[in-house]
C-alpha positions as CSV (number, residue, x, y, z in Angstrom):
1,S,30.4,21.3,-11.6
2,G,28.7,19.8,-8.5
3,G,26.0,20.4,-6.0
4,S,24.7,19.7,-2.5
5,G,21.3,19.0,-1.1
6,E,19.5,18.6,2.2
7,T,16.2,17.0,3.0
8,Y,14.4,16.9,6.4
9,F,11.6,14.5,6.5
10,A,9.0,13.5,9.2
11,K,6.1,11.1,8.7
12,N,3.4,9.7,11.0
13,D,1.4,6.6,10.1
14,F,-1.4,5.8,12.4
15,T,-3.8,2.8,12.0
16,Y,-6.8,2.1,14.2
17,L,-8.5,-1.3,13.9
18,F,-12.2,-1.2,14.7
19,N,-12.5,-4.9,14.3
20,N,-11.2,-7.6,11.9
21,R,-13.2,-6.1,9.1
22,W,-12.8,-2.3,9.4
23,A,-9.6,-0.2,9.7
24,F,-8.8,3.5,9.5
25,N,-5.4,4.8,8.5
26,L,-4.2,8.4,9.0
27,I,-1.0,9.4,7.4
28,S,0.7,12.8,7.7
29,E,4.1,13.9,6.5
30,Y,6.3,17.0,6.2
31,H,9.5,17.5,4.3
32,F,11.9,20.4,3.7
33,D,14.2,20.3,0.7
34,K,17.1,22.6,0.0
35,G,19.7,22.5,-2.7
36,E,22.5,24.3,-4.4
37,G,24.2,23.8,-7.8
38,Y,27.8,25.0,-8.0
39,E,28.6,27.2,-11.0
40,S,25.2,26.6,-12.5
41,G,23.1,29.5,-11.3
42,I,21.2,27.3,-8.8
43,S,21.8,28.9,-5.4
44,D,19.9,28.5,-2.2
45,V,16.7,27.0,-3.5
46,S,14.3,25.4,-1.0
47,R,10.7,24.2,-0.6
48,K,8.4,23.2,2.3
49,A,5.8,20.6,1.6
50,G,3.5,18.3,3.5
51,S,0.3,16.2,3.2
52,V,-2.5,14.7,5.3
53,A,-4.3,11.6,4.1
54,G,-7.0,9.3,5.4
55,L,-7.8,5.7,4.3
56,L,-10.7,3.5,5.2
57,R,-10.5,-0.2,4.7
58,W,-13.2,-2.8,4.7
59,N,-12.5,-6.5,4.4
60,P,-15.8,-8.4,5.0
61,T,-14.4,-11.7,3.6
62,Q,-11.1,-13.1,2.2
63,K,-12.6,-12.9,-1.3
64,F,-13.6,-9.2,-1.2
65,N,-12.2,-5.9,0.1
66,L,-12.6,-2.2,-0.5
67,E,-10.5,0.9,0.2
68,A,-11.4,4.6,0.0
69,G,-9.2,7.5,0.8
70,V,-8.8,11.3,0.6
71,K,-5.6,13.4,0.7
72,K,-4.6,17.1,0.8
73,D,-1.1,18.3,-0.2
74,F,0.3,21.5,1.2
75,V,3.1,22.8,-1.0
76,E,4.8,26.2,-0.7
77,E,3.5,28.7,-3.3
78,I,1.4,26.0,-5.0
79,V,-2.4,25.6,-4.7
80,S,-3.3,21.9,-4.4
81,P,-6.8,20.3,-4.7
82,I,-8.3,17.6,-2.4
83,I,-7.7,14.3,-4.1
84,Y,-9.3,10.9,-3.6
85,S,-8.9,7.2,-4.4
86,F,-11.2,4.2,-4.4
87,S,-10.3,0.6,-5.0
88,G,-12.0,-2.8,-4.7
89,K,-10.9,-6.4,-5.3
90,M,-13.0,-9.5,-5.6
91,N,-12.3,-13.1,-6.2
92,V,-15.4,-14.2,-8.1
93,N,-14.5,-17.8,-8.4
94,S,-11.5,-20.1,-8.7
95,W,-10.7,-18.9,-12.2
96,Y,-11.7,-15.2,-12.3
97,S,-10.9,-12.1,-10.1
98,F,-11.0,-8.4,-10.8
99,A,-9.6,-5.2,-9.3
100,L,-11.1,-1.7,-9.8
101,N,-9.2,1.5,-9.2
102,V,-10.5,5.0,-9.5
103,S,-8.6,8.1,-8.4
104,K,-7.9,11.8,-8.7
105,N,-4.2,12.5,-8.6
106,F,-1.9,15.5,-8.1
107,R,1.8,16.0,-8.9
108,Y,3.7,19.2,-8.4
109,P,7.0,19.9,-10.2
110,S,10.1,18.3,-8.8
111,F,13.4,20.1,-8.2
112,N,14.8,18.6,-11.4
113,D,11.7,19.8,-13.3
114,L,12.3,23.3,-12.0
115,Y,16.0,23.8,-11.7
116,W,17.9,21.2,-13.9
117,Q,20.5,23.0,-16.0
118,P,20.1,23.1,-18.9
119,G,16.3,22.6,-19.3
120,G,14.7,23.4,-16.0
121,N,11.4,25.3,-16.3
122,L,10.3,27.6,-13.5
123,E,7.0,28.3,-15.1
124,L,5.7,24.8,-14.7
125,K,2.2,24.2,-13.3
126,P,1.3,21.3,-11.2
127,E,-0.4,18.3,-12.9
128,V,-3.9,17.1,-12.0
129,S,-5.4,13.9,-13.4
130,H,-8.4,11.6,-13.1
131,Q,-8.0,7.9,-13.9
132,A,-9.8,4.6,-13.8
133,E,-8.7,1.0,-14.5
134,L,-10.3,-2.4,-14.3
135,G,-7.9,-5.4,-13.9
136,N,-9.4,-8.7,-15.0
137,N,-7.4,-11.8,-14.0
138,F,-8.2,-15.3,-15.4
139,K,-6.6,-18.6,-14.4
140,Y,-6.9,-22.0,-16.0
141,G,-4.5,-24.8,-15.1
142,N,-1.0,-23.5,-15.8
143,F,-2.2,-20.4,-17.7
144,K,-2.8,-16.9,-16.4
145,L,-4.3,-14.0,-18.3
146,N,-4.5,-10.4,-17.3
147,L,-6.6,-7.8,-19.2
148,T,-6.5,-4.2,-17.8
149,P,-8.4,-1.5,-19.7
150,Y,-7.8,2.1,-18.4
151,Y,-8.7,5.7,-18.9
152,I,-6.8,8.8,-17.8
153,K,-7.7,12.5,-18.2
154,I,-4.8,14.9,-17.4
155,K,-4.7,18.7,-16.9
156,D,-1.3,20.4,-17.3
157,M,0.6,17.2,-17.9
158,I,4.4,17.6,-17.2
159,R,6.5,16.1,-20.0
160,W,10.2,16.2,-20.8
161,L,10.6,16.8,-24.5
162,P,13.5,17.6,-26.8
163,T,14.1,21.2,-27.7
164,S,15.6,22.9,-30.8
165,S,18.7,23.7,-28.7
166,G,19.5,20.0,-28.4
167,Y,18.6,19.3,-24.8
168,W,15.4,18.1,-23.1
169,S,13.1,20.4,-21.1
170,P,9.8,19.9,-19.2
171,V,6.7,21.5,-20.4
172,N,3.0,21.5,-19.5
173,T,0.5,20.0,-22.0
174,N,-2.9,21.6,-21.3
175,N,-5.2,18.7,-21.8
176,V,-4.3,15.1,-22.4
177,E,-6.6,12.1,-22.8
178,S,-5.2,8.6,-22.7
179,Y,-6.9,5.2,-22.8
180,G,-5.8,1.7,-23.7
181,L,-5.4,-1.9,-22.8
182,E,-2.6,-3.7,-21.0
183,S,-2.6,-7.5,-21.4
184,Q,-0.4,-10.4,-20.6
185,L,-0.7,-14.2,-21.0
186,E,1.6,-16.5,-18.9
187,F,2.3,-20.2,-18.8
188,E,4.4,-21.9,-16.1
189,K,5.0,-25.5,-15.4
190,E,7.4,-27.7,-13.4
191,F,8.0,-31.4,-14.0
192,G,10.8,-33.0,-12.1
193,N,14.0,-31.0,-12.6
194,H,12.5,-29.2,-15.5
195,K,10.9,-25.7,-15.2
196,T,9.5,-23.6,-18.0
197,K,7.9,-20.2,-18.1
198,L,6.4,-18.4,-21.1
199,A,4.9,-14.9,-21.2
200,V,3.6,-12.7,-24.0
201,G,1.9,-9.3,-23.7
202,Y,0.3,-6.6,-25.8
203,V,-0.1,-2.9,-24.8
204,Y,-2.4,-0.5,-26.7
205,T,-2.1,3.2,-25.9
206,H,-4.1,6.0,-27.3
207,S,-2.7,9.3,-25.9
208,K,-3.7,12.6,-27.4
209,D,-3.3,16.3,-26.8
210,T,-7.1,17.1,-27.0
211,D,-6.4,20.8,-27.8
212,T,-4.6,19.8,-31.1
213,D,-6.1,16.3,-31.6
214,R,-2.6,15.0,-32.1
215,F,-0.9,12.0,-30.6
216,L,1.7,12.6,-27.9
217,M,5.4,12.5,-28.9
218,Y,7.3,9.4,-27.9
219,V,4.2,7.4,-27.0
220,P,3.8,4.4,-29.3
221,Q,0.3,3.1,-29.9
222,H,1.3,-0.6,-30.1
223,K,3.8,-2.6,-28.2
224,I,4.3,-6.4,-28.0
225,F,6.7,-8.1,-25.7
226,G,7.5,-11.7,-24.7
227,N,10.0,-13.9,-22.9
228,A,10.6,-17.6,-22.5
229,N,12.7,-19.4,-19.9
230,Y,13.7,-23.0,-19.6
231,K,15.6,-24.3,-16.6
232,Y,17.1,-27.7,-16.0
233,R,18.8,-28.2,-12.7
234,F,21.7,-25.6,-12.6
235,A,21.3,-24.3,-16.3
236,E,18.8,-21.8,-17.6
237,I,18.2,-20.6,-21.1
238,F,16.1,-17.5,-21.9
239,V,15.0,-15.3,-24.8
240,Q,13.4,-11.9,-24.7
241,G,11.7,-10.0,-27.5
242,M,9.9,-6.7,-28.0
243,F,8.1,-5.1,-30.9
244,N,7.6,-1.3,-30.8
245,G,5.2,0.3,-33.2
246,L,5.5,3.6,-35.0
247,T,6.4,6.4,-32.6
248,Y,5.9,10.1,-33.4
249,T,8.8,12.4,-32.3
250,T,7.2,15.7,-33.3
251,S,3.9,17.4,-32.2
252,D,2.6,17.6,-35.8
253,E,2.8,13.8,-36.4
254,N,5.3,14.2,-39.2
255,L,6.0,10.7,-40.6
256,R,9.5,11.7,-41.9
257,D,10.7,12.3,-38.3
258,A,8.9,9.4,-36.7
259,I,10.7,6.4,-35.3
260,N,9.9,3.4,-37.5
261,P,8.6,0.1,-35.9
262,Y,11.3,-2.2,-34.8
263,F,11.7,-5.7,-33.2
264,V,14.6,-6.5,-30.9
265,M,15.4,-9.9,-29.4
266,N,17.9,-10.9,-26.7
267,G,18.9,-14.3,-25.5
268,G,21.3,-15.8,-22.9
269,L,22.4,-18.6,-20.6
270,N,22.8,-18.7,-16.8
271,L,24.7,-21.4,-15.0
272,T,24.4,-21.7,-11.1
273,F,27.1,-23.4,-9.1
274,F,27.0,-24.3,-5.4
275,K,23.7,-22.4,-5.0
276,N,25.4,-19.0,-4.4
277,Y,27.4,-18.5,-7.7
278,Q,25.9,-17.7,-11.1
279,I,27.6,-17.1,-14.4
280,G,25.7,-15.5,-17.1
281,I,26.2,-14.8,-20.9
282,K,23.8,-12.7,-22.9
283,V,23.5,-11.7,-26.5
284,N,21.7,-8.4,-27.0
285,N,19.9,-7.5,-30.3
286,I,20.4,-11.0,-31.8
287,F,19.2,-10.0,-35.2
288,D,21.5,-7.0,-35.5
289,E,18.5,-4.6,-35.8
290,I,19.2,-0.9,-36.6
291,Y,16.8,1.0,-34.3
292,E,16.4,3.9,-32.0
293,T,14.2,4.9,-29.1
294,T,15.1,8.6,-29.3
295,A,15.3,10.4,-32.7
296,Y,18.8,10.5,-34.1
297,F,20.3,8.4,-31.3
298,P,20.7,4.9,-32.7
299,L,21.2,2.1,-30.2
300,P,23.9,-0.6,-30.3
301,K,23.7,-3.4,-32.9
302,R,24.4,-6.9,-31.8
303,N,26.5,-6.9,-28.6
304,Y,27.5,-9.3,-25.8
305,S,27.7,-9.2,-22.1
306,A,28.8,-11.5,-19.3
307,N,28.2,-11.4,-15.6
308,L,29.1,-13.1,-12.3
309,L,26.6,-13.0,-9.5
310,I,27.6,-14.1,-5.9
311,N,25.0,-14.3,-3.2
312,F,26.2,-14.0,0.4
């Protein structure tokens, strides 16, 4: 029927500049969490945790920079590995730049993962992953294009999944491999009192439990999204759209229980007065689509909303 929580937190962030090209950053932190849930069986739970991290930065020119870091977590009753990160950015020329990120990551269960009622799982293991991504950015005139392929390998992935009892609960998935592509194309132009912005994107995700060679639940392979804005003086019109591909809701890839592909579009109008006042009207699910993002929980059909925004 209620709860209380206490958190004590201390953090030190120290940076030493060797010169205008080299810098070293040392970050240490400690926190103590304590909580209680009234009439829920959660009584006097607590945890001490901390970490130490070092980060080395190198900026030889304005067009190129590198960062490399290591980190060690110290969590009560949990064994943690030494993790690392490496990133580099480079502006190759006026129309192309890229960013590379490689890291080993560690995540231990949160209090919600462990103690939430109903569903908390005290048997959860911490999650360890390795990942790499390469962001490619292109620019030509008023157009911008971003293409980011990525790869992630996860051990003991923590996922909240629906149970046969009707509630969701976190579980570990032993080995998960995920790779894909995130992409987005943008166009933006101003002429006089007119301003327009268009964006469209596509996301491909291939995420599998490598022990069973099955796709993960609630992770669609294909997703397409887009939005368009047109503004003239104090008036703005916008539309938003998203296509979501077939989504499995069971671990055996049963098509009868899968969420079918759907397309949803929203649109609206914003009017700004005296610079600080904005009135907005929005139509959600314009085409009255019947769809759901969680199995057996359909979302609203066409619906409307209005808002008033005042900036002080």
